[in-house]
N, C-alpha and C positions, 0 to 999 in steps of 0.2 A: 434414487427415489426411496429404495428400501432402507438405505442408511439414514436418510432424513426422517423417515417414518419411525425408525428405531429410536433416534435421538428424541423425537417428540414424545414417544411412549415412555422413555426412561425418565425424562424430566431432569436428568443429570448429565454431566459431561465425562464421567469416569469411564474408562475403557470397559471395565467389568459390567457396569450398569448398561452401557450401550450394547454390549455383547449379549446380555440376557434379553434385553428388549428386542434386539435384532433377531434372536432366535424365535421369539414370539411373533414378531412381524413376518418373519419368513414362513412360519407355520400358517398364518392367516393367508398369506399370498399363495402358498402351496394349495391350500384348500380351495381358494377361488379358482386357481388355474385348473385344478383337478375337476372342478364342477363344469368348466367350459370344455374340457378335453375328452369327456366321456363319449367317444364316438363308437366304440366297439361294444356290442351287447352279446354276451354269451347266450347260447340256446337255452330256452326255458327248461327243457327236459332233455338231458343228454342220455343217449342209450347206454346200456350197461357196458358195452364194449369200449366206450370212450374213456379216456383217461380221467382220473379223479382230479387232475389239474384243470380240466375244462372249466370248472366252476370258479377257478381262482385266477383267471386271466386278469391282469391289471388293466382295468378299463381306462385308467388315466394315462396309459402309455401310448404315445404316438407311434404308429407303425413305421413312420419315416424318421425316427429319432436320429439326429445327425451325430457327428463326432462329438465327444465330450465337450459340452458347452461351458463357456466361462461363467455363466450364471446357472449352470446345471444344478438342480436340486433333487431330481429323481435318482434313485439308486441305480447304479450302472454296473455291468459286468465288464471289468477292465483288468489289465495286468498292472504290475507294480511300476513298470517303466512309464506307462501312461499317467498313472497317478503322480509320479514324481515330476514329470514334465508339466502337468497341469499347475502344480504349485510353483515350480521353478520359474515358469513364464510369468506368473502373476507378480512375483517378488523381485524381478530383475529388470535392469535397464539394458544390459548387454549379456549375451551368452556366446561363449567360444566353444566350438564343438569339434570333435574328431571321432570317427567311427572305430569302435572296438567291441567285439562281442563280450558279454551280452548287454552292453549299455547303449548300443548304437541307436535303438529306436527312441531313446529319450531325446537325443539331439535331433533326430529326424522329426519327431513330433513337435518340438519347439520351433524348428524351422518351418514346419507346415503351418503352425499357428501364426507365425510372423508373416508368412506369404499370404495368408488369408486376411491379414489386417486386424487380427485380434489385439485388443488393448489390454495392457497390464493394469494393476491396481492404481497406477499413477496416471492412467489415461494415455499411455504411449504404446506404440508398436515396438516390441523389443528388437534391438539390432542383433542379428545372429550372423556369425561369421565362422566358416569352417577353415581351420588352420591346416598346416602341412604335417602336423604331428601333435601328440599330446603335450610334448614339451613346448611347442608353439602356443597351444591353447592356454597352458598355465602361465607362460610368460606374458601373453596378451592380457590374461585375466589380472595378473599382478599390476600391469601398467594401467589398465582401466580403473582398478580399485584405487590406485594412487591418485588418479584424477577425480575421484569422488563418485564414480559410477557403481551401482550395485551390480554384481556379476555372479554368474554361475557357470559351471561346466559339468560334464558327465564323462565318466571313464570307468575303467576296471583293469585289474591285473597289471601287466607291464606298463600300460598307459598311466596308471596311478603312480608307479615308480618313477616314470619320467617327470612327473610333476613335483617330486619331493623337494628339489632345491627352491622352487618358487613357493611351496607350501611353508617352508621355514621362513621365507621372507614375509609372506602374508601374515603369519602368526607373530613374528618378531616386530612387525610394524603395526600390529593391532588393526588389521584391515578386515572388516566383516565380509565374508563370502561363504558360499556353500558349494562343496564338491559332492555331487550326487553319484554314488558308487554302487554299481551292482557287483557285489563282491565275487571274485573269481580266483581260481587257483593260479599260482605263478608257475612259469615253466621251470621245472627242476630237471629230473631225469628225462622228462618229455613235456610236450606242450599239452595243456588242457584248457578247454574253453568253458569248463564247468565250475561249479561253486565250491569255494571254501573261503576262509577269512585270511589267507596268507597275505594278500595284497593290503588289506586294511591294517593288519598287525605290523606291516613293514613301515607304516607312517605314524605309528602311535607316539613316536618321539618328536614329531615335527612341531608340536605346540597347537595343533588343530584339535578341537573337540571332536569326539567320535560318538555319534548317536545312531543307534540301531533300530530298524523297523522290522517287524516279524511277519507281516502279511501286507497285501496291497492296501487295505484300509489304513493300517498304521503308516504306510508310506505317504499316503495323502495327509494324514494328520500330523505326523512327526516331521514330515518334510516342511510343513508350515512352521512348526515349532523351531526347526533348525534355522530357518531364515529369520524369524523374529528374535530368537535368542542370540543369534550372531550379531544382529544390529544392537541389541541391548548390551551385550558384553564386549563388543569390538574384537571378538575372537572368531577366526574362521572355523567353520564346521565341516566335517565329513559326515554326510548323512548316507548310511550304507544299509543295504538289504541284500539278501542272498540272490546271487546271479542265477539265471535259468529257473530257479525255484520261485522266488518271490517276484523277480523281474519279469518273468514270462508267464506265470500262472494267471489264469482268468478267474477272478472271484468277484463277488458282490461288493461294491464300494459305494458309500454315500459321499458324493463330491462336496467340496466346500466352495461356495460361490465366491467370486472375486469381490463382490460388495461386502461379504462377510469378512473376508481376509483384510480388506481395507480398514475395517473398524478396529483391527488389532495392531495396525502399524504403529510403532513407537516414533511418532513424528519428531519429538525433540532429539532423540538419539540419531534419527536419520539426518536431521538438519546439522547436528554436530559432526557427523561423518562427512557429509558433503563439504562442510566448511574446512575440513582438514585436507581436502583434495589439493594436489599441487596445482597452483594457479598463479600466473604472473601478476595478477591483481593483488594477491597477498602472499608473496613468496616465502617459502621455508625450504630447508634442506632435509633430506631423508636418505637413509641408506649409506651413511658415511663409513669410512674406515676408522677403527678405534684401536688404540694400543693397550697394553696391559694395565695402564693406569685407570681406564674407564670402562672397558668392555664388560667386566663382571658386574659392576654396579648397575650398568645400563640394562643388562639382561634381567637382573633381579627386580628392577623397577616395575616390571610388568606383572609381578606375582599377584598383586591384588586383583587384577583383571581375571586371572585364571581361578583364583580362589572364589570369586563371585559366580562362576559359571554354573555350578550345580543348583544353587538357589534360584538363579535367573531362569534356568531351564525348567525347573519344577513350577516356578511362578507362571511361565509361559504355557506349560502343559495345563495348568489350572484355568488359564484364560481361554485356551482353545476348548477345554472341556465345557465351559459355560456356553460357548458358541455351538458345540456339536453334540453335547451330552455324552461324549466318550472321554473318560478319565484315564490318564496315564500317570505312571510314576517312574522315577529314575531306576528304581529296582522294585519289582512287583512279585510278591509271594503268592503262590497258588497251591492249595492243598490243605492237609490236616493242620488245624491251628496248633496241635500238640504233636507235630511230626517228630519222629526220632531220626529219620534219614531224609536228606535233602540233596537235590542236584542243582547246581548253578549253571545256567545255560543262556545262550544268546543267539538270536536269529530265528529263522522259520522253524527250526527243530523244537522250539519252546512250545509251539502249538501241539505238536505230536506228543511232547512230554505232558502237556495238560491232559490230553486224552488218556494217557497211560496212568497218570495219577488217579484219575477218576476210576479207572478199571481196578487198580490195586487197592484203592480205599474200599471199594465194594467187597474186596476179598479180606478186609479187616486190617490192612497194612497201614501204618502211620507214616505216610510219606508226603513230600511236597517238593516244589521246585521254586527257585528264585530266578526270575527272568531279569536279565541285564539289558537296559536300554542305553543309559549314558555310560559308556565304557571309559571315555576320557573327558574330563578328569574323573577318576574313580573316587566317588564320595564315600569315605568310610562311615560318616555319620548316617547317611541314608541306607547304606548296606546293612549296618548293624540294626537299624530300626526295623527293617523288614524281616530279618532272619529270626525265626522263632527261637526262644531261649531253650526250648525242649530238645532241639536238634543235637544229636550226639555225633553223627558222622556226616560228612559233606563230600560229595564228588563234584569236581569242577570239570566241565566239558569244554574244551577248546576245539574250534574247527580250523586248526592250523597245525603245522609241524615246524618246530624250531630245533634243528639239529644242534647238539652239544649244549643246549641250555639246561640248567638245573631244574627249571620249571617252565611250563608253558605260560603265556602271558596272563591270562585271566586267573589261573590258579595262583600265580605269584601275587596278584593284586588281592585276592581273597585272603591269602596267608598274611599279607601285610596288614590288611584291615582288621583281621582278628587279633593279630599281635598288638597293633596300636590300641585296640579296645581292651586289651588285657584278657582276652577270651581264648581258651585253648580247647579245641575240638579235634577229632580225627578228620584230617583232610587228605583226600587223594585226588589225583587228576589224571586225565587221559584225553586223547583226541578221537575224533569221529568225522565221518562225512567228507573226507578229502576228495576233491574232484567230483563232487556230487554223489559220492557213495551213499547208498540208501541208509536212512536212519528211521526205522519204524518202531512201533510200540515194543516189539520184542527186544530191540536194542536198548531202549530206555529201561525195560525191566531188568536186563542183564546188569546195567549200571547199579540199579537199586539192590539187586541180589548180591552184588559184590560188596556193598556196604554192610551186609549182614555177616560177612566172614569175620572170624576172630582177628585176622590180619588182612584187611582188604588190599587187593592188588593196586599198586601205585604205578603211574606212568603206563597206563594200559591203552590198548586200542580196542575199538568195538565196531563190529560190522565186517571184519575180515578174519581170515585164519592165518595167524602169524605162527608158522611152524619153524621159524628160524630163531627169533629171539623170544618167542613164547610170551608176547605181551598181550595177546588177545583174550577177551572175556568169552566164556562159553555162552552160546545162544540156545534158547529154547525154540519151540515152534512158534509160528505166527499166532498172534492173539487178536481177537476181534474187538476193536474199540469203536467201530463205526456206529453212529446213531441209528436207531431203528427207523426204517422208512427211507433210508438213503439208497439210491440206485447207482450202480457202477457200470461203466462200459469201457472197453479197451478196443482201440483201433490200430491195426498194423498197416502202415502205409509206406509209400516211397517219398523221399524228399523231392519236392517240386511237383508232385502229382495233385496237389490241392487238398490232401487229407487234413493237414494241420489247419489250414485256413478254414476249411469247412467245419472242423470241430470247434475252432474258436467262435465261429458264427453260431454254432449250436449252443455252446456254453452261454453266449450272450443272449440268445433268444430265450433260453430257459431261465437265466438269471434276471432278465429284464422284463420279460413278458408274462411271467407266472409268479406265483407266490412262493415258489421254491428257490432255495439258494443253489448256486451252481459253482463248480470248480473244474477248471480244465488245465491239466499239466501235460507238457509235451516233451518227450524224450527224443532228442536228436542224436544221430550218430555223428562222429567227428568228420565223416566223409561228406556230410551235408547233402547237396543235391544228388539224387540218384541213390542215396543210401536209405536204410530203413528208418522210419520214425514210429514211435509208439505213443499214441494219445490216450490219456487217462481222464475220463470224465466222471464226475460225481454230481448228483443233485439230490436234495432232500429238504425236509421241512425246517431244519435248523441250520445255523451257520456251520460250515464245514471246517474242521480244524486239522484234518488229516493231511499233513504236508509230506506225504510219501506216496509212492506208487501203489496201485491196487494190488492186494495180496490174495493168497488162496483162501484166506478166512476173513470175511464170508465169501469172497469170490466175486467175479464179474457177472452181472446179469446179461450182458451183451458183449460178444466178441466178434470183431469183423476183420477178415483177412482181405486186403485190397490188392494183393498181387500173388499169383500162383507160385512164384519162386520161393515164397515163405513157407509153403506147405511142408516140404521135406526138411526145412532148415530150423524153424522155430517151434518151440513147445508152446503153442499159442493157447492151448486149453488147460494148462496147468493151473491157471488162476481163474478158470471159469467155475461158476457155481453149478450144482446139480440142477439139471433141467433148464439151463440158460439157453440163450439164442446164439447161434453161430452162423455168420453170413460169410460166404466166400465169393469173391469176384473171380469168376472163371467161366469158360464157355461150355462146361459140362453140366448136363441136366439129369441124366439117368444114373441109377445105381451101378449099371454096367460100366459106364464111363468112370465113375468115382472109384470103382474097384481097381481100375488100372491107374488112375491119376493120383489118388490119395495114398500115401504110405500106410502100411498096415497099422503102425503105431497110432496114427491119427484116427483111423477108422475105429480102432479099439477104444480110444479115449472118447470119441463121440458117442459110442454105444454105452460105455460104462457110465458116463455122466448124463446119459439120456438127453443129449442136446437137441434143441429144435434146429434142424439143419436147413439152410436156404442157400441157393446159388443164384447169381445174377451175372450176366455178361456185360459189365459196366463199360468195357472198352467198345463193344459193339453198339451199345446204346449211345455212347458219346459220339461216335462217328456217324451214326444214323441221323443225328440232329445238327451235324456240321461242326462239332467240336473236335479238337485233336484227340487221338485215341487215349492218350495218357491223362486227359483232364476228366477224371472220373468223380471229382469231388461232389458235384451236385447229385449225381446218380446215387452214390453211397450215402450221402446225407439224407436224401429223400427216403431211402430204404430204412435208415435208422429211425427217423421219425415215424415212418409207417409201421414198423414192427414194435417199437418201444412203447407206443401209445402214450407218449408224454403229452401230446396235444391231440385233439380231434383232427382228423385228416384235413378238413377244410381250413381250420385255424393254422395248422402246420404249413399248408400250402401258401396261405396268405403271408405268413411271417417269412418263409423262405424266399418267396418272390420279392418281398420288400428288401430282404438282405441282398439279393442279387442286384436290385436297383441301386442300393447304396454302394455296393462294391464295384459294379461295372457301368453304372449310369453315365459316367463321364467318358466312357469308351464308345465303341461302335454299337448302334442299336441291334445289329446282327448278333453281337456277342451276348447281349442281354436276352434276346429272343432265343438263342440256342441254349443258353443255360436254363431258362425257364422251361423249354421243351424237354431238356434232360430230366428236370424235376418231375414233370408230368408223366414221362415215359417209364420211370423207374418202377412204380408199383405193378404195371402190366407185365414187366419182364422178370419179376421176382418168381422164383421157382422153389416150392417146398419139396424137399427130398424125404421120402419115407424109406429109411434104410432098414435092412433086415437084422434080426437078432444075431445072425451069424457073424456080424461085425465084432461081436464080443470076443471072438477067437480068430480074428482075421490074421492071416499070414501073408508075407510078401511073396509076390510072384516075380518071374523074370521081367515082366512088363513094369510092375510097380518099382522094382529095384532100379530099373533104368531111369525112372522118374527121380528117385532119390539121388542118383549120381548121373545126371544127364550128359555131362561132358566127358565121362570116363570112356576111354578107348584102349586098345592094345598098346598105343603109343604114349599113354599118360604116364607121368612120373609117379612113383610111389611117395606118399607123404612122409616127410621126415618127422622126427620126434617133436620138433618145435611146432610144425604145422598141424600135426594131428592133435596135439594137446592145447597149445596156446591159440593159434590162429583160428582153428575150428570152434573153439569155445567162444571167441569174440564174435565170429560170424553167426553163431547160434544164439547169441545173447545169453550165454551161460558163464561168461568169464568172471562174474561176481563170485563164483564159488572156487576160483583158482586160489591156492594157498600162496603165501609169500615165496616159498621155495621154488615156485614155477617161474620166477622172474630173475633176470640177470641184474645184479647190482650195476648201476650206471645207465641202465636203460638200453643196452645193446640188444639188437635183434638181427638174425641172419637176413641176407638180401634175397631177392627173387621170390618173395612169398606170393606175389600176384599170380604166379603160375598155378597156385592151388586155390585161389579165391575166384570161383566162377559164380558171379552174382546173378546172371541171367535176368537183367532188368528190362531189356528192351522189348517192347511189343512188336516193333518192326526192326529188321536188320538188313544191311546191304547185301545184295546178290550181284555177282560179277557176270557181265555179258561179254565173253571173250572176243567175239567177232567185231565188237565196236571199239575195243580197247587199243589205244596207240602206245601203251606201255610207258606213259610219262611218269608214273609213280607219284603223281601229285596227291592222290588219295591217301597214300601211305604217309606222306609228309604231314598232311593236315590232321590226321586222326589223333585225337588227344589220348586215346587209350591203347594204341598199338594193336588195334583190331584188324586193320588192313595190312596184310603182310605179303609183299612180292617175293617170289622165289625163282631161281634159275635151276633147271634140272638137266643133268647130263643123261646120256643114253641109258646107263645102268639104272639110275634113279627112276627114270620114266618107266622102265620095264618092271620095276618092283613096286610101282605105285598101286594103291588099291583100286578096285573097280569103281568106275564113275569119276575118277580123278581127271579134271579138265585142264588142259594146257594148250598153248599155241607156240609156234616157232618164235624164238626170240628175235627182236628186231635190232639191227646193228651189225656191221661187218665183223667186229671183234667178238661177237657172241655166236658165231657160226657153230652149228651142231648142238646148241642148247635150246631147251624149251623154257617158256615163261609162263608163270601162273600167278594168280592172286588168290591167296588163302585168307579166308575171313573167320574170325573167332567169335561166333554169335553169342557165347556165354560171357564174353568180356565186353560186349557192345552195350552202350547206354542208349542207343537209338537217337543220337543227336543229328544224324544225317548230314554232317558237315562234308563227308567224303562225296556224297551224292551231289551236293550243291556245288562243290569245287571241281568235279570231273568235267573236263571240256568236251568229252566225247559221248556223254550219256551212257557210259559203259557200266554204271552202277545204278541199281534201282532198289527201293525199300520194299520189302515183302514181310508179311506177318511171320513172326518166328515160329508160331505153331504150324504154319504151312511148311 
């Protein structure tokens, strides 16, 4: 209906005219819908204690807003993967998927859309099939394309490499398709599930166009551009964006409705593509073998298609801009129009670079950046048109590492473009951000500072300390590029405890239900479930460009510790601002308790930074309302909204309860009820701690030292050099500061390191009841972390056992004279309770670790 209305308003049949009219028609429809949807009325006079956001609640927002709708027009807080899936589903007949981090949720979302009966822009439910591997997905995609079906797939890292043979085929046979890639590091000396561009650079020779998006909004917009341009050009596209950073970050995105996308479909090109499909009704041959007489000429025959790609992509960007109001270019310059120094960059780091350019220009520096979107084919014409003539020195930043290459990929293209244009400037290159290494404004500044040198360093690294080959650039202190009015919060949680899910919901509530923009970035450990997670939330009155973790300048306004094992391990307050809020999930309420349980270094930091200290026993609250002890997410989320003042308490409660209905509504009513009870109980259990000034000079006592090293006994091994330097740095989240010399080439590490890694994650641990035990050892067999350890003791060992050591006579004739015992390692336990469930004799029970 909206499309017909747009056609009537345009009075023409051109795509651009219809697009402009559609935008107008959509605005009219939005206004009408908004008028009908105004059901929430903010209080007429909010008290002074209420948040300034109270007056800015978006009245047009439904509190029961469902998953991203195909005709969604309201701004949503979603991640890059969801944005990509929204567009890919709209423009595909078939999708072949296979899970690989961090792209998995794209395939899952498309599968969910299909299961729910969503129709694409062609009025069909997309056929989604999960294959046995990425190689299978690519092979099936090639086959479906050959039959004239529009196809897409989603992958990353080694998964993308498995698709390379079929990518060459799709490109060589001029089959339009889109590979949505959340760019991820390749396994080199070790595996990494985090971001860089190594995988994308490995496919740059396949003949597929490479289009880069820099944030979730661009993923939505340029995802559509890639599908449309692929159809127009008959060239397959790799649409990529930074894995874990762009793929997983929650930001405000304006969705494109499917009816709007349909108005841009190039129907003639689509008809031509379908007519080329292999069909017995009009048979042709494709994919034949060719000898030296014909292969070369046949390959060159496609050149005109590739040469047309840059202009077709820019044309498509312009059409999408008419529809959305968001204009993109193949290369986009940002900065001083008469800049003398420029950085060429691609990916999410370009947003960080924008912030830094604004900061440096305020200091009087003539700097700018050139953002790359269409990397393949690399258009010299468009590149030179965007680069200011005043630029004297250029630094090209590649987020990849190519051993033994004379130049990194993007730098090589820049040098070629300048040479082809007869332009000669100082050009240096380096890499950054491998494996999601942080890239913040101080790193961008270091690159610009390098260009000021008489002879700038070439082939540099930034963000690490290379004391082996001396390639690294020197770094200065953190610089504050955050927009005024932006609030920042850091949450330290455990994988699978619900912290990340709760913070995603919080980012969505702030971004969708208020006039503020929100951003949620989530740092996961490679150990996944049971390991530490750090959530970084920002919200403010302007779009957030800070694609990096919260730094000590200006610092976090709110810091939350969701597990007591973090207290002696992490320097959680190093990034807290003066006078900020610090919330600890723990059972201790008094200063006397905290004197024993908090390390002296933490107490000193709290006093020096004048933190507002709160404690809450979230595990006790969770169990009191019928939730498992580890499911503390609702308690801690309620605490955050209560203390931060983002929304008035009643508004926050209403929004959080609606979020629970959306998350758990299809499960048991008891689960919904328990989660809502946890929300309601949190404020009453919050405890403000008034600590003494003596904490400024706090010193550790024997009791607090025991907290710092809870598992240390007279029998503990002494840490070796590797464990004390390398492993402990990783455990404390301080390994970013390790120099290159601390690592062994080739990635070798000594074995047996788990003996020194006592994570103390479990709230409850197994306790052995010897009189019930039949000594079957099944508990030891099923324990996934070797926590349950059976031993046999001879007479001498039993005599030397410490006081309180429990054992029983060993069963079995061949074990005469020996005693049997089960030893449990509570600081290695994750609390899974598999041993208790599998014990046939009820000889193990779970007890609170604190007890």
